[in-house]
N, CA, C and O atoms as a DFTB+ gen file, in Angstrom:
444 C
 N C O
     1  1      97.939     138.543     109.463
     2  2      98.747     137.553     108.737
     3  2      99.868     137.157     109.707
     4  3     100.450     138.010     110.377
     5  1     100.132     135.985     109.766
     6  2     101.237     135.245     110.839
     7  2     102.554     135.441     109.947
     8  3     102.601     135.348     108.720
     9  1     103.619     135.733     110.821
    10  2     104.918     135.923     110.214
    11  2     105.344     134.382     109.825
    12  3     105.106     133.397     110.523
    13  1     105.981     134.387     108.640
    14  2     106.603     133.061     108.207
    15  2     107.597     132.440     109.076
    16  3     108.475     133.103     109.629
    17  1     107.478     131.235     109.200
    18  2     108.523     130.579     110.093
    19  2     109.721     130.024     109.360
    20  3     110.784     129.852     109.957
    21  1     109.570     129.732     108.046
    22  2     110.588     129.313     107.163
    23  2     111.053     130.228     106.143
    24  3     110.344     131.142     105.721
    25  1     112.302     129.988     105.713
    26  2     112.698     130.880     104.480
    27  2     111.728     130.885     103.412
    28  3     111.068     129.896     103.091
    29  1     111.652     132.119     102.822
    30  2     110.694     132.311     101.665
    31  2     110.828     131.195     100.441
    32  3     109.889     130.999      99.669
    33  1     111.918     130.582     100.356
    34  2     112.114     129.627      99.328
    35  2     111.405     128.338      99.686
    36  3     111.335     127.446      98.841
    37  1     110.880     128.191     100.875
    38  2     110.267     126.949     101.299
    39  2     108.852     127.291     101.936
    40  3     108.398     126.715     102.924
    41  1     108.239     128.274     101.258
    42  2     106.843     128.820     101.716
    43  2     105.907     127.550     101.459
    44  3     104.930     127.438     102.200
    45  1     106.099     126.680     100.570
    46  2     105.312     125.547     100.285
    47  2     105.182     124.690     101.396
    48  3     104.197     123.960     101.500
    49  1     106.191     124.711     102.338
    50  2     106.294     123.852     103.542
    51  2     105.847     124.472     104.820
    52  3     105.908     123.871     105.892
    53  1     105.376     125.741     104.679
    54  2     104.950     126.566     105.863
    55  2     103.733     125.917     106.540
    56  3     103.689     125.960     107.769
    57  1     102.767     125.335     105.878
    58  2     101.739     124.651     106.725
    59  2     102.242     123.588     107.601
    60  3     101.517     123.192     108.514
    61  1     103.356     123.107     107.428
    62  2     103.865     122.051     108.335
    63  2     104.724     122.686     109.567
    64  3     104.973     122.076     110.607
    65  1     105.071     123.817     109.312
    66  2     106.220     124.449     110.273
    67  2     105.616     124.555     111.702
    68  3     106.342     124.218     112.638
    69  1     104.381     124.984     111.952
    70  2     103.893     125.263     113.299
    71  2     103.884     123.929     114.093
    72  3     104.177     123.904     115.288
    73  1     103.559     122.885     113.431
    74  2     103.390     121.478     114.012
    75  2     104.839     120.924     114.209
    76  3     105.274     120.600     115.314
    77  1     105.519     120.847     113.094
    78  2     106.762     119.916     112.998
    79  2     108.202     120.677     113.318
    80  3     109.272     120.068     113.350
    81  1     108.089     121.836     113.507
    82  2     109.428     122.632     113.734
    83  2     109.644     122.544     115.271
    84  3     109.328     123.477     116.010
    85  1     110.175     121.432     115.707
    86  2     110.376     120.985     117.158
    87  2     111.731     121.099     117.533
    88  3     112.547     120.685     116.710
    89  1     112.173     121.592     118.643
    90  2     113.410     121.891     119.005
    91  2     114.105     120.553     119.530
    92  3     115.325     120.429     119.418
    93  1     113.406     119.664     120.040
    94  2     114.061     118.518     120.728
    95  2     113.671     117.213     120.119
    96  3     112.609     117.160     119.497
    97  1     114.463     116.099     120.243
    98  2     114.089     114.757     119.723
    99  2     112.872     114.140     120.647
   100  3     111.990     113.474     120.105
   101  1     112.863     114.347     121.825
   102  2     111.700     113.871     122.524
   103  2     110.330     114.449     122.106
   104  3     109.309     113.763     122.121
   105  1     110.357     115.689     121.748
   106  2     109.128     116.437     121.141
   107  2     108.759     115.768     119.891
   108  3     107.595     115.457     119.639
   109  1     109.853     115.524     119.025
   110  2     109.459     114.966     117.740
   111  2     108.903     113.516     117.850
   112  3     107.971     113.073     117.179
   113  1     109.672     112.789     118.872
   114  2     109.127     111.462     118.980
   115  2     107.743     111.393     119.454
   116  3     106.938     110.676     118.860
   117  1     107.376     112.141     120.561
   118  2     106.091     112.275     121.009
   119  2     105.030     112.494     119.962
   120  3     104.024     111.786     119.914
   121  1     105.285     113.572     119.050
   122  2     104.393     113.883     118.037
   123  2     104.255     112.767     117.050
   124  3     103.159     112.537     116.539
   125  1     105.363     112.037     116.748
   126  2     105.252     110.865     115.879
   127  2     104.199     109.907     116.353
   128  3     103.255     109.520     115.664
   129  1     104.454     109.551     117.624
   130  2     103.543     108.608     118.311
   131  2     102.212     108.880     118.435
   132  3     101.374     107.979     118.479
   133  1     101.894     110.236     118.506
   134  2     100.439     110.807     118.686
   135  2      99.911     110.921     117.347
   136  3      98.688     111.049     117.279
   137  1     100.604     110.900     116.199
   138  2     100.133     111.109     114.922
   139  2      99.542     109.761     114.309
   140  3      99.930     108.627     114.588
   141  1      98.509     110.112     113.403
   142  2      98.075     108.933     112.603
   143  2      99.042     108.721     111.551
   144  3      99.889     109.562     111.251
   145  1      98.908     107.538     110.964
   146  2      99.785     107.154     109.624
   147  2      99.347     108.111     108.506
   148  3     100.206     108.488     107.709
   149  1      98.163     108.507     108.390
   150  2      97.591     109.437     107.307
   151  2      98.518     110.720     107.430
   152  3      99.159     111.149     106.471
   153  1      98.535     111.332     108.771
   154  2      99.296     112.565     108.966
   155  2     100.723     112.346     108.708
   156  3     101.413     113.161     108.095
   157  1     101.142     111.278     109.163
   158  2     102.608     111.157     109.011
   159  2     102.997     111.027     107.597
   160  3     104.014     111.585     107.184
   161  1     102.142     110.225     106.735
   162  2     102.428     110.087     105.321
   163  2     102.234     111.384     104.565
   164  3     102.962     111.681     103.617
   165  1     101.214     112.178     105.005
   166  2     101.146     113.503     104.377
   167  2     102.291     114.540     104.560
   168  3     102.637     115.332     103.683
   169  1     102.839     114.442     105.802
   170  2     103.961     115.238     106.179
   171  2     105.163     114.706     105.271
   172  3     105.814     115.498     104.590
   173  1     105.394     113.543     105.283
   174  2     106.601     112.833     104.625
   175  2     106.406     113.248     103.129
   176  3     107.366     113.722     102.522
   177  1     105.178     113.085     102.506
   178  2     105.047     113.282     101.050
   179  2     105.258     114.727     100.581
   180  3     105.659     115.023      99.455
   181  1     104.907     115.721     101.688
   182  2     105.236     117.173     101.328
   183  2     106.698     117.657     101.521
   184  3     107.217     118.550     100.852
   185  1     107.334     116.918     102.574
   186  2     108.751     117.413     102.863
   187  2     109.797     116.731     102.126
   188  3     110.728     117.352     101.614
   189  1     109.660     115.348     102.050
   190  2     110.679     114.593     101.481
   191  2     111.166     114.949     100.016
   192  3     112.343     114.730      99.728
   193  1     110.321     115.479      99.104
   194  2     110.712     116.001      97.927
   195  2     111.628     117.280      97.999
   196  3     112.387     117.565      97.073
   197  1     111.534     117.957      99.024
   198  2     112.233     119.184      99.243
   199  2     113.361     119.167     100.079
   200  3     114.066     120.158     100.264
   201  1     113.599     117.780     100.720
   202  2     114.673     117.577     101.548
   203  2     116.088     118.125     101.120
   204  3     116.802     118.840     101.823
   205  1     116.372     117.674      99.860
   206  2     117.750     117.887      99.377
   207  2     118.009     119.458      99.176
   208  3     119.114     119.954      99.397
   209  1     117.025     120.117      98.788
   210  2     117.053     121.639      98.794
   211  2     117.093     122.314     100.094
   212  3     117.729     123.355     100.257
   213  1     116.472     121.781     100.952
   214  2     116.414     122.316     102.366
   215  2     117.722     122.061     103.084
   216  3     118.132     122.910     103.875
   217  1     118.404     120.951     102.863
   218  2     119.704     120.632     103.374
   219  2     120.760     121.546     102.730
   220  3     121.672     122.056     103.381
   221  1     120.578     121.718     101.413
   222  2     121.545     122.739     100.833
   223  2     121.312     124.064     101.389
   224  3     122.289     124.768     101.648
   225  1     120.180     124.466     101.594
   226  2     119.987     125.746     102.188
   227  2     120.617     125.935     103.583
   228  3     121.286     126.924     103.883
   229  1     120.356     124.929     104.393
   230  2     120.845     124.968     105.768
   231  2     122.396     124.804     105.777
   232  3     123.036     125.274     106.719
   233  1     122.994     124.177     104.798
   234  2     124.337     124.170     104.770
   235  2     125.103     125.363     104.491
   236  3     126.327     125.383     104.621
   237  1     124.364     126.444     104.079
   238  2     124.876     127.812     103.906
   239  2     125.287     128.528     105.291
   240  3     125.929     129.578     105.317
   241  1     124.898     127.923     106.303
   242  2     125.170     128.610     107.623
   243  2     125.752     127.690     108.501
   244  3     125.535     126.478     108.470
   245  1     126.606     128.358     109.405
   246  2     127.265     127.518     110.528
   247  2     126.212     127.067     111.484
   248  3     125.227     127.775     111.691
   249  1     126.392     125.830     112.119
   250  2     125.411     125.370     112.999
   251  2     125.053     126.323     114.185
   252  3     123.906     126.481     114.601
   253  1     126.166     126.940     114.681
   254  2     126.112     127.748     115.820
   255  2     125.720     129.120     115.609
   256  3     125.580     129.873     116.573
   257  1     125.520     129.528     114.345
   258  2     125.012     130.883     113.877
   259  2     124.036     130.899     112.864
   260  3     124.158     131.722     111.957
   261  1     123.060     130.097     112.876
   262  2     121.992     130.003     111.801
   263  2     121.003     131.067     112.132
   264  3     120.748     131.422     113.283
   265  1     120.384     131.622     110.902
   266  2     119.246     132.469     111.253
   267  2     118.022     131.681     111.729
   268  3     117.900     130.502     111.394
   269  1     117.148     132.268     112.469
   270  2     116.070     131.564     113.091
   271  2     115.338     130.752     112.007
   272  3     115.058     129.584     112.277
   273  1     114.992     131.269     110.778
   274  2     114.150     130.683     109.839
   275  2     114.975     129.337     109.409
   276  3     114.427     128.243     109.269
   277  1     116.184     129.542     109.245
   278  2     117.032     128.408     108.693
   279  2     117.183     127.094     109.847
   280  3     117.244     125.906     109.530
   281  1     117.220     127.575     111.090
   282  2     117.086     126.777     112.075
   283  2     115.638     125.959     112.208
   284  3     115.580     124.802     112.625
   285  1     114.669     126.609     111.857
   286  2     113.472     126.034     111.814
   287  2     113.302     125.080     110.763
   288  3     112.651     124.049     110.932
   289  1     113.918     125.410     109.574
   290  2     114.008     124.463     108.385
   291  2     114.821     123.283     108.846
   292  3     114.414     122.170     108.513
   293  1     115.821     123.371     109.506
   294  2     116.705     122.257     110.021
   295  2     115.836     121.374     110.879
   296  3     115.831     120.162     110.666
   297  1     115.044     121.944     111.909
   298  2     114.103     121.351     112.710
   299  2     113.101     120.492     111.994
   300  3     112.732     119.404     112.435
   301  1     112.656     121.049     110.816
   302  2     111.625     120.296     110.040
   303  2     112.246     119.205     109.304
   304  3     111.542     118.258     108.952
   305  1     113.701     119.239     108.988
   306  2     114.258     118.089     108.503
   307  2     114.512     117.049     109.581
   308  3     114.468     115.854     109.290
   309  1     114.780     117.463     110.828
   310  2     114.881     116.468     111.872
   311  2     113.702     115.717     112.066
   312  3     113.772     114.520     112.343
   313  1     112.523     116.362     111.934
   314  2     111.148     115.806     112.102
   315  2     110.904     114.840     110.863
   316  3     110.280     113.792     111.028
   317  1     111.380     115.188     109.678
   318  2     111.256     114.366     108.565
   319  2     112.130     112.918     108.852
   320  3     111.749     111.795     108.523
   321  1     113.198     113.202     109.440
   322  2     113.904     111.742     109.789
   323  2     113.222     111.002     110.736
   324  3     113.181     109.783     110.571
   325  1     112.647     111.523     111.750
   326  2     111.847     110.813     112.807
   327  2     110.674     110.099     112.128
   328  3     110.383     108.937     112.413
   329  1     109.949     110.892     111.140
   330  2     108.733     110.365     110.525
   331  2     109.196     109.254     109.415
   332  3     108.433     108.335     109.118
   333  1     110.181     109.357     108.960
   334  2     110.620     108.551     107.769
   335  2     110.751     107.055     108.195
   336  3     110.502     106.185     107.361
   337  1     111.083     106.769     109.295
   338  2     111.146     105.382     109.785
   339  2     109.709     104.806     109.850
   340  3     109.444     103.679     109.433
   341  1     108.778     105.663     110.411
   342  2     107.505     105.093     110.555
   343  2     106.694     104.869     109.228
   344  3     105.771     104.059     109.137
   345  1     107.154     105.698     108.180
   346  2     106.568     105.637     106.884
   347  2     107.316     104.575     106.076
   348  3     106.680     103.721     105.458
   349  1     108.589     104.607     106.069
   350  2     109.357     103.828     104.997
   351  2     109.513     102.413     105.733
   352  3     109.480     101.431     104.992
   353  1     109.654     102.227     106.910
   354  2     110.123     100.842     107.416
   355  2     108.841     100.103     108.211
   356  3     108.385      98.999     107.914
   357  1     108.396     100.924     109.230
   358  2     107.525     100.215     110.247
   359  2     106.004     100.185     109.684
   360  3     105.250      99.242     109.922
   361  1     105.636     101.297     108.925
   362  2     104.333     101.434     108.454
   363  2     103.324     101.671     109.610
   364  3     102.125     101.433     109.469
   365  1     103.855     102.144     110.741
   366  2     103.153     102.516     111.930
   367  2     103.899     103.513     112.712
   368  3     105.120     103.599     112.575
   369  1     103.262     104.260     113.507
   370  2     104.146     105.346     114.341
   371  2     104.975     104.575     115.402
   372  3     106.038     105.088     115.754
   373  1     104.631     103.513     115.890
   374  2     105.497     102.826     116.979
   375  2     106.467     101.984     116.396
   376  3     106.284     101.579     115.248
   377  1     107.571     101.635     117.093
   378  2     108.665     100.828     116.562
   379  2     108.260      99.440     116.818
   380  3     107.878      99.051     117.922
   381  1     108.353      98.695     115.762
   382  2     107.926      97.227     115.727
   383  2     109.021      96.371     116.567
   384  3     110.229      96.471     116.352
   385  1     108.487      95.563     117.496
   386  2     109.196      94.751     118.389
   387  2     110.162      95.577     119.279
   388  3     111.165      95.049     119.760
   389  1     109.851      96.871     119.492
   390  2     110.750      97.607     120.319
   391  2     110.465      97.635     121.738
   392  3     111.137      98.329     122.501
   393  1     109.434      96.865     122.154
   394  2     109.134      96.746     123.580
   395  2     109.076      98.019     124.174
   396  3     108.629      99.008     123.593
   397  1     109.583      98.013     125.480
   398  2     109.657      99.351     126.174
   399  2     111.007     100.045     126.090
   400  3     111.295     100.974     126.845
   401  1     111.790      99.600     125.202
   402  2     113.079     100.275     124.973
   403  2     112.851     101.782     124.771
   404  3     112.015     102.254     124.001
   405  1     113.705     102.493     125.565
   406  2     113.631     103.950     125.489
   407  2     115.082     104.545     125.980
   408  3     115.723     104.176     126.964
   409  1     115.405     105.503     125.087
   410  2     116.759     106.306     125.483
   411  2     116.225     107.736     125.773
   412  3     115.476     108.292     124.971
   413  1     116.559     108.231     126.750
   414  2     116.363     109.689     127.122
   415  2     117.656     110.466     127.114
   416  3     118.613     110.203     127.843
   417  1     117.607     111.433     126.241
   418  2     118.894     112.353     126.045
   419  2     118.793     113.275     127.279
   420  3     117.726     113.704     127.720
   421  1     119.954     113.524     127.766
   422  2     120.088     114.599     128.797
   423  2     120.423     115.950     128.200
   424  3     120.357     116.980     128.871
   425  1     120.822     115.926     126.790
   426  2     121.181     117.193     126.205
   427  2     120.974     117.027     124.810
   428  3     121.033     115.894     124.333
   429  1     120.720     118.096     124.039
   430  2     120.366     118.058     122.607
   431  2     121.603     118.565     121.860
   432  3     122.355     119.369     122.412
   433  1     121.827     118.130     120.655
   434  2     122.842     118.664     119.811
   435  2     122.349     120.279     119.483
   436  3     121.154     120.576     119.485
   437  1     123.213     121.078     119.257
   438  2     122.829     122.425     118.977
   439  2     122.944     122.502     117.493
   440  3     123.885     121.923     116.950
   441  1     122.038     123.190     116.759
   442  2     120.861     123.728     117.159
   443  2     119.774     122.600     117.359
   444  3     118.635     122.897     117.722
């Protein structure tokens, strides 16, 4: 049996953790672009209802000293943010009328 990636209280989200607990925005962006709308919608539908509880859980810890499972939960929330635009606004993985606009970060916020 594989060790859980998320806190026990969020075991229902564990199936999404191996795919969507990504440390950087470029990784989340690439996965969103590579995913089908069906996959994005399924992820959104699973995680969005638990987002408020997940935020409250993460708020229990300082950002610079989070337990690893809480940090992965925060990464899952970051992925939800990335996916939410595609699901709620554009109805597709790509940005509508975004052309070739791109911003490359040279550093990521911690964690």
